[in-house]
C-alpha positions as CSV (number, residue, x, y, z in Angstrom):
1,M,-5.2,26.0,17.4
2,R,-3.6,24.3,20.4
3,I,-4.9,20.8,20.2
4,L,-4.5,18.1,22.8
5,I,-4.8,14.5,21.6
6,V,-6.4,12.1,24.1
7,S,-5.8,8.5,22.9
8,P,-7.5,5.9,25.1
9,T,-5.7,3.1,23.2
10,I,-2.2,4.7,23.5
11,E,-1.2,2.1,26.1
12,D,-2.1,-0.7,23.8
13,T,1.2,-1.3,22.1
14,H,0.4,-3.6,19.2
15,G,-0.3,-1.2,16.5
16,R,-4.1,-1.7,16.2
17,G,-6.1,0.2,13.6
18,L,-7.1,2.6,16.3
19,N,-3.5,3.7,16.9
20,Q,-3.0,4.0,13.2
21,I,-5.8,6.6,13.1
22,A,-4.2,8.5,16.0
23,R,-1.0,8.7,14.1
24,N,-2.8,9.8,10.9
25,L,-4.6,12.6,12.9
26,I,-1.5,13.8,14.6
27,E,0.5,14.0,11.4
28,S,-2.3,15.7,9.5
29,L,-3.1,18.3,12.1
30,T,0.6,19.1,12.5
31,S,1.0,19.5,8.7
32,L,-1.9,21.9,8.7
33,G,-0.1,24.2,11.1
34,H,-1.8,23.4,14.4
35,E,0.1,23.1,17.7
36,V,-0.5,19.5,18.6
37,G,0.2,17.9,21.9
38,L,-0.3,14.4,23.4
39,L,-1.7,13.5,26.8
40,V,0.4,10.6,28.3
41,G,-0.3,8.7,31.5
42,T,3.1,7.9,32.8
43,P,3.8,8.2,36.6
44,H,5.9,11.2,37.7
45,R,9.6,10.3,37.9
46,K,12.7,11.3,39.9
47,H,14.6,14.2,38.3
48,F,18.3,14.5,37.7
49,T,19.0,17.9,39.3
50,K,22.7,18.2,38.7
51,Y,22.5,19.1,35.0
52,A,19.3,20.2,33.3
53,P,20.3,19.0,29.7
54,Y,20.7,15.4,31.0
55,D,17.3,15.6,32.7
56,A,15.7,16.7,29.4
57,K,17.2,13.8,27.6
58,I,16.0,11.4,30.3
59,E,12.5,12.9,30.0
60,H,12.4,12.3,26.2
61,L,13.8,8.8,26.7
62,Y,11.0,7.7,29.1
63,L,8.3,9.2,26.8
64,Q,9.7,7.2,23.9
65,H,9.6,4.0,26.0
66,Y,6.0,4.8,27.0
67,L,4.9,5.0,23.4
68,N,6.7,1.8,22.5
69,E,5.7,-0.3,25.5
70,G,2.6,1.3,27.0
71,R,2.0,0.5,30.7
72,D,4.9,-1.9,30.7
73,S,7.2,1.1,30.7
74,F,6.0,2.1,34.1
75,R,8.5,-0.3,35.6
76,Y,11.3,2.1,34.5
77,L,9.7,4.9,36.6
78,V,8.3,3.2,39.8
79,K,9.2,0.1,41.6
80,G,6.8,-2.7,40.7
81,G,5.6,-0.9,37.5
82,Y,1.9,-0.6,36.8
83,N,-0.1,-2.0,39.7
84,K,-3.0,-1.0,42.0
85,V,-0.6,-0.1,44.9
86,N,1.3,2.5,42.8
87,L,-1.9,3.9,41.4
88,L,-3.3,4.3,44.9
89,K,0.0,6.0,46.0
90,A,-0.4,8.5,43.1
91,V,-4.0,9.2,44.2
92,I,-3.0,9.7,47.9
93,K,0.0,12.0,47.0
94,G,-2.1,14.0,44.6
95,D,0.0,13.2,41.6
96,I,-3.0,12.5,39.4
97,H,-4.1,16.2,39.8
98,N,-0.6,17.5,39.2
99,P,0.0,17.4,35.4
100,R,3.3,18.6,33.8
101,L,3.8,20.0,30.3
102,I,6.9,18.8,28.4
103,P,8.0,20.7,25.3
104,I,9.2,18.2,22.7
105,E,12.7,18.9,21.4
106,P,13.2,16.7,18.2
107,E,17.0,16.8,18.7
108,L,16.6,14.8,21.9
109,L,14.6,12.0,20.3
110,S,16.1,8.8,18.9
111,K,16.3,8.6,15.1
112,K,13.5,5.9,15.1
113,R,10.4,7.8,14.0
114,S,7.5,7.9,16.5
115,L,4.5,10.1,17.4
116,L,6.8,12.3,19.4
117,H,8.4,13.6,16.1
118,H,5.0,15.1,15.2
119,V,3.9,16.8,18.4
120,K,5.0,20.0,20.0
121,F,4.4,19.0,23.6
122,C,3.3,16.2,25.9
123,I,1.2,16.7,29.0
124,I,2.0,14.0,31.6
125,S,-1.1,13.3,33.7
126,P,-0.2,10.2,35.8
127,Y,-2.5,7.2,35.4
128,Y,-5.1,9.3,33.5
129,Y,-6.0,6.6,31.0
130,Q,-6.6,4.1,33.8
131,F,-9.5,6.3,35.0
132,L,-10.6,7.1,31.4
133,V,-10.9,3.6,30.0
134,R,-12.7,2.4,33.1
135,N,-15.3,5.2,32.8
136,Y,-14.4,6.8,36.2
137,H,-16.2,9.9,35.1
138,K,-15.7,12.0,38.2
139,Q,-11.9,11.7,38.2
140,S,-11.6,11.8,34.3
141,R,-13.7,15.0,34.1
142,K,-11.9,16.8,36.9
143,I,-8.4,16.0,35.5
144,I,-9.1,16.9,31.8
145,K,-10.8,20.2,32.8
146,S,-7.9,21.1,34.9
147,V,-5.4,20.3,32.2
148,C,-7.3,22.3,29.6
149,K,-7.5,25.4,31.9
150,K,-3.8,25.2,33.0
151,Y,-2.4,24.8,29.5
152,D,-4.9,26.9,27.5
153,I,-6.1,24.0,25.3
154,D,-8.4,25.1,22.4
155,M,-9.5,21.6,21.4
156,V,-9.5,18.1,22.8
157,L,-9.5,15.3,20.2
158,C,-10.2,11.8,21.5
159,T,-9.1,9.2,19.0
160,S,-11.8,6.8,20.1
161,P,-15.0,7.3,22.2
162,A,-14.3,8.4,25.7
163,I,-16.5,9.2,28.7
164,I,-15.9,12.9,28.2
165,S,-18.5,15.5,27.1
166,K,-18.2,19.1,26.1
167,Q,-19.8,20.1,29.4
168,D,-16.7,18.6,31.2
169,L,-14.4,21.1,29.5
170,P,-13.8,24.9,29.8
171,S,-16.3,26.8,27.6
172,K,-13.6,27.9,25.1
173,T,-12.4,24.3,24.6
174,K,-14.0,22.3,21.8
175,L,-14.4,18.5,22.0
176,V,-13.9,16.3,19.0
177,Q,-14.2,12.5,19.2
178,F,-13.4,9.8,16.6
179,V,-16.0,7.0,16.3
180,H,-14.6,3.9,14.6
181,D,-17.6,1.5,14.9
182,F,-20.2,0.2,17.3
183,L,-19.2,-3.4,17.2
184,P,-18.9,-4.0,21.0
185,I,-22.7,-3.6,21.2
186,E,-23.5,-5.1,17.7
187,V,-21.5,-8.3,17.2
188,M,-21.6,-11.4,19.5
189,E,-18.0,-12.1,18.6
190,T,-16.7,-9.1,20.7
191,P,-15.8,-9.5,24.4
192,P,-18.9,-9.7,26.6
193,D,-16.8,-10.0,29.8
194,N,-15.8,-7.3,32.2
195,D,-18.8,-5.2,31.3
196,T,-17.3,-4.5,27.9
197,P,-20.7,-3.7,26.2
198,L,-21.8,-1.5,29.0
199,T,-18.5,0.3,29.2
200,F,-18.5,0.9,25.5
201,A,-22.1,2.0,25.5
202,D,-21.3,4.7,28.1
203,Q,-18.3,5.9,26.0
204,A,-20.3,5.9,22.7
205,F,-23.2,7.8,24.3
206,S,-20.8,10.5,25.6
207,A,-19.3,10.9,22.2
208,V,-22.4,10.8,20.1
209,F,-24.4,13.2,22.3
210,G,-21.7,15.2,24.0
211,S,-19.2,16.3,21.3
212,D,-18.9,19.5,19.2
213,L,-17.7,17.4,16.3
214,L,-17.6,13.7,15.5
215,L,-15.1,12.1,13.1
216,A,-15.9,8.7,11.5
217,N,-13.8,6.4,9.5
218,S,-16.6,5.3,7.1
219,E,-19.9,6.4,5.7
220,D,-21.3,3.2,7.4
221,T,-20.2,4.5,10.8
222,K,-21.5,8.0,10.1
223,S,-24.9,6.6,9.2
224,K,-25.1,4.7,12.5
225,V,-24.2,7.9,14.4
226,L,-26.9,9.9,12.7
227,E,-29.5,7.1,13.4
228,Q,-28.8,7.7,17.1
229,N,-28.4,11.5,17.0
230,P,-29.8,13.1,13.8
231,N,-28.3,16.5,15.0
232,A,-24.8,15.2,15.4
233,N,-22.1,17.1,13.6
234,V,-20.2,14.3,11.7
235,E,-17.3,14.3,9.2
236,V,-15.9,11.1,7.5
237,L,-12.1,11.0,7.3
238,F,-11.6,7.4,6.3
239,W,-7.9,6.6,6.8
240,S,-4.5,7.4,5.4
241,R,-2.2,4.6,4.2
242,P,1.5,5.1,4.9
243,S,3.2,7.6,2.6
244,R,6.5,5.7,2.9
245,T,7.3,2.8,0.6
246,F,8.7,-0.4,1.9
247,D,11.7,-2.2,0.3
248,T,10.0,-5.7,0.4
249,E,13.1,-7.3,-1.1
250,S,15.0,-6.5,2.1
251,S,12.6,-8.5,4.2
252,T,13.6,-12.1,5.1
253,I,10.0,-13.1,6.2
254,L,9.3,-15.1,3.0
255,K,12.5,-17.1,3.5
256,T,11.9,-17.5,7.2
257,K,8.4,-18.9,6.6
258,N,9.4,-20.9,3.5
259,L,7.0,-19.0,1.3
260,R,7.1,-18.6,-2.5
261,K,6.0,-15.3,-4.1
262,G,2.5,-15.5,-5.5
263,K,2.0,-19.0,-4.0
264,Y,0.1,-18.3,-0.7
265,L,-3.0,-16.8,0.8
266,V,-2.8,-14.2,3.5
267,F,-4.9,-12.8,6.4
268,A,-3.8,-9.7,8.3
269,S,-5.4,-8.5,11.5
270,A,-5.7,-9.3,15.2
271,L,-6.5,-13.0,15.6
272,E,-9.9,-12.6,17.3
273,K,-13.4,-13.9,17.1
274,R,-15.0,-11.2,15.0
275,K,-12.3,-11.7,12.3
276,N,-14.1,-15.0,11.5
277,L,-11.0,-17.1,11.5
278,E,-12.8,-20.3,12.5
279,N,-14.9,-20.1,9.3
280,I,-11.9,-18.9,7.2
281,M,-9.8,-21.9,8.3
282,E,-12.8,-24.3,7.7
283,A,-13.1,-22.8,4.2
284,Y,-9.4,-23.2,3.5
285,A,-9.6,-26.8,4.5
286,L,-12.2,-27.4,1.8
287,V,-9.9,-26.1,-0.9
288,A,-6.4,-26.6,0.3
289,D,-5.7,-29.8,-1.7
290,R,-6.9,-28.1,-4.9
291,I,-5.1,-24.8,-4.7
292,N,-1.9,-26.2,-3.2
293,M,-0.8,-23.1,-1.3
294,P,-0.5,-22.2,2.4
295,L,-2.6,-19.8,4.4
296,V,-0.6,-17.2,6.3
297,L,-2.2,-15.6,9.3
298,I,-0.6,-12.3,10.4
299,G,-1.4,-10.9,13.8
300,S,-1.4,-11.2,17.5
301,P,-3.9,-13.2,19.5
302,G,-7.0,-11.3,20.6
303,Y,-10.4,-12.1,22.2
304,G,-11.5,-15.7,21.5
305,F,-8.1,-16.9,20.4
306,E,-8.6,-20.1,22.4
307,D,-11.7,-21.0,20.2
308,I,-9.7,-20.2,17.1
309,M,-6.9,-22.6,18.2
310,K,-9.5,-25.3,19.0
311,K,-10.8,-25.0,15.4
312,Y,-7.2,-25.1,14.1
313,Q,-6.4,-28.2,16.1
314,S,-9.6,-30.0,14.9
315,L,-8.5,-29.8,11.3
316,P,-6.7,-32.7,9.6
317,Q,-2.9,-32.7,10.3
318,H,-2.0,-32.0,6.7
319,I,-4.2,-28.9,6.7
320,Q,-2.7,-27.7,10.0
321,E,0.7,-28.0,8.5
322,R,-0.3,-25.6,5.7
323,I,-1.6,-22.9,8.0
324,I,1.2,-20.5,9.2
325,F,0.8,-18.3,12.2
326,T,3.4,-15.4,12.0
327,G,2.4,-13.6,15.2
328,Y,2.9,-9.8,15.3
329,V,5.3,-8.7,12.6
330,S,7.0,-5.4,11.6
331,E,5.4,-3.1,9.0
332,L,8.1,-4.1,6.5
333,D,7.3,-7.8,7.0
334,K,3.5,-7.2,6.9
335,Y,3.7,-5.3,3.6
336,T,6.1,-7.9,2.2
337,L,3.6,-10.7,3.0
338,L,0.7,-8.6,1.5
339,T,2.6,-7.7,-1.6
340,H,3.6,-11.2,-2.6
341,A,0.4,-13.0,-1.7
342,T,-2.0,-14.5,-4.3
343,A,-4.9,-13.0,-2.5
344,M,-5.9,-11.7,0.9
345,V,-8.8,-13.7,2.5
346,W,-10.7,-11.4,4.8
347,P,-14.4,-12.1,5.2
348,T,-14.8,-10.7,8.7
349,L,-18.0,-10.3,10.7
350,G,-17.9,-6.5,11.1
351,E,-15.6,-3.6,10.6
352,G,-15.4,0.2,11.2
353,L,-13.6,0.5,7.9
354,G,-11.4,-2.5,7.1
355,I,-7.9,-1.0,6.9
356,P,-6.3,-4.3,5.8
357,I,-8.5,-4.3,2.7
358,I,-6.9,-1.0,1.7
359,E,-3.4,-2.1,2.7
360,A,-3.8,-5.1,0.5
361,M,-5.1,-3.1,-2.5
362,A,-2.3,-0.6,-2.1
363,S,0.1,-3.7,-2.2
364,H,-1.5,-4.8,-5.6
365,T,-3.1,-7.8,-4.0
366,P,-6.7,-9.1,-4.7
367,V,-9.0,-9.1,-1.7
368,I,-11.8,-11.5,-0.7
369,T,-14.0,-9.9,1.9
370,T,-17.5,-9.5,3.3
371,G,-20.1,-8.0,1.0
372,F,-21.8,-5.7,3.5
373,G,-21.1,-2.8,5.8
374,A,-17.8,-0.9,5.9
375,S,-15.9,-3.8,4.3
376,A,-17.9,-3.4,1.1
377,E,-17.4,0.3,1.3
378,A,-13.6,-0.1,1.5
379,G,-13.6,-2.8,-1.2
380,G,-15.7,-0.9,-3.7
381,N,-15.9,-2.6,-7.1
382,A,-12.4,-4.2,-6.6
383,A,-13.1,-7.0,-4.1
384,E,-14.5,-10.5,-4.4
385,Y,-17.4,-10.6,-2.0
386,V,-18.8,-13.2,0.4
387,N,-22.4,-12.5,1.3
388,D,-22.6,-14.9,4.2
389,P,-19.3,-14.9,6.1
390,Y,-20.6,-17.6,8.5
391,N,-20.8,-20.1,5.5
392,P,-17.4,-21.8,4.9
393,A,-18.5,-23.2,1.6
394,E,-19.2,-19.7,0.2
395,I,-15.8,-18.5,1.4
396,A,-14.2,-21.6,-0.2
397,D,-16.0,-20.8,-3.5
398,A,-14.6,-17.3,-3.5
399,I,-11.1,-18.6,-2.8
400,M,-11.4,-21.0,-5.8
401,R,-12.7,-18.3,-8.1
402,V,-9.9,-15.9,-7.3
403,T,-7.0,-18.3,-7.1
404,S,-8.0,-20.1,-10.4
405,D,-8.5,-17.1,-12.6
406,E,-5.4,-15.0,-13.4
407,D,-7.4,-12.5,-15.5
408,L,-9.9,-11.9,-12.6
409,R,-7.0,-11.2,-10.2
410,A,-5.4,-8.8,-12.7
411,E,-8.7,-6.9,-13.0
412,M,-9.1,-6.8,-9.2
413,V,-5.6,-5.4,-8.8
414,K,-6.3,-2.7,-11.5
415,K,-9.5,-1.6,-9.8
416,G,-7.9,-1.9,-6.3
417,N,-5.1,0.5,-7.3
418,K,-7.8,3.2,-8.1
419,I,-9.5,2.6,-4.7
420,A,-6.2,2.8,-2.8
421,A,-5.5,6.2,-4.4
422,H,-8.4,7.6,-2.4
423,F,-6.6,6.8,0.9
424,T,-3.4,8.8,0.5
425,S,-2.1,11.2,3.2
426,E,-2.9,14.1,0.8
427,K,-6.6,13.1,0.6
428,F,-6.7,12.5,4.3
429,N,-5.3,16.0,5.0
430,E,-8.0,17.5,2.8
431,R,-10.7,15.8,4.7
432,V,-9.2,16.8,8.1
433,E,-9.0,20.4,6.9
434,K,-12.6,20.3,5.9
435,A,-13.6,18.9,9.3
436,M,-11.7,21.7,11.1
437,R,-13.4,24.3,9.0
438,R,-16.8,22.8,9.9
439,L,-15.9,23.0,13.6
440,Q,-14.9,26.6,13.3
441,E,-18.1,27.5,11.3
442,A,-20.2,25.9,14.0
443,E,-18.9,28.4,16.7
């Protein structure tokens, strides 16, 4: 099949779980023999007309910058970069309705691996994602239908819910959408500003009621889809952890942060409200003097970070000094920090799956997490659970149990290794292949 990946989060450049799923899907579908392409939203550029091979190299260069930097890369293509004026110019000139297909030539790519190494083509549709993520249905529908007709697309796969329905596509083109969770309309700790709940609701409705096939990352998410639409066609894919191994001894992150192996706690995710960091830090403050190890917070600031910092600054000075903010780190540094931690403390308020739980287990690290929803599904019988993540005392008790009992940690690691084995690329490919068969059987 000729499959076009539409990834509404592609211009978010900080490696969120959503983008990891997109990478998993592209790699899997390619390995199964499908011709996979990626829709990108860069502006059209000036061409080098004197020598075609140079122009092809320039094309590939800009696409790689786009995947690395998202909208920030627009500044290489148009003066002023991404802004409303340039978007309006593209609308007036008709660029948004003039897509271009770029065959990907691996020999023209840099040696640094990226999504482009796994796709056969890219379709440039200027500013498309700016219409899609804002739910501008009229423009989004017209553009995607035109792209599918022009380039004979058999299937559109949206890596997160988008305001596209199968009625918007040519009759031969199937629509598959990946639903991660419904947290924007379930949890108070998600952004209520800028009409986020309404925007997401529109996207989720289009996906749940307007797709040929839905993919989910957990049984928990699947059950919620079927509550809304009992007739929905849903397959659970879970997630695929990286097949590559990381030489954690080559990382300098432990030395840089003055950390000792096996002598710190770790948290890994975006630093945002729904990750429950205020209660996690409060819990840590209750036990810090007894466990005598720092708490390392890996991740970039997200929604509600100001409140998180207020909580941090309200803690006693000696507790603040033991909490380490790393910011965004490389995959090598992340896995190094996970591998050498005493435990990961991760009792969040809601997840679609809980990828960091699996990453920690694959790194042979015990996990403390929330005892309900998708987190419990990911943690299985290997995690230490907190039933009320709003209760710092309960989180603190879990931290004490795990850090003080070496035998318990060893048993958690043993069970966690078995759980992590279910999230390999091979298992993920099997689930993707099953989903593709189901789509074809439904024709």
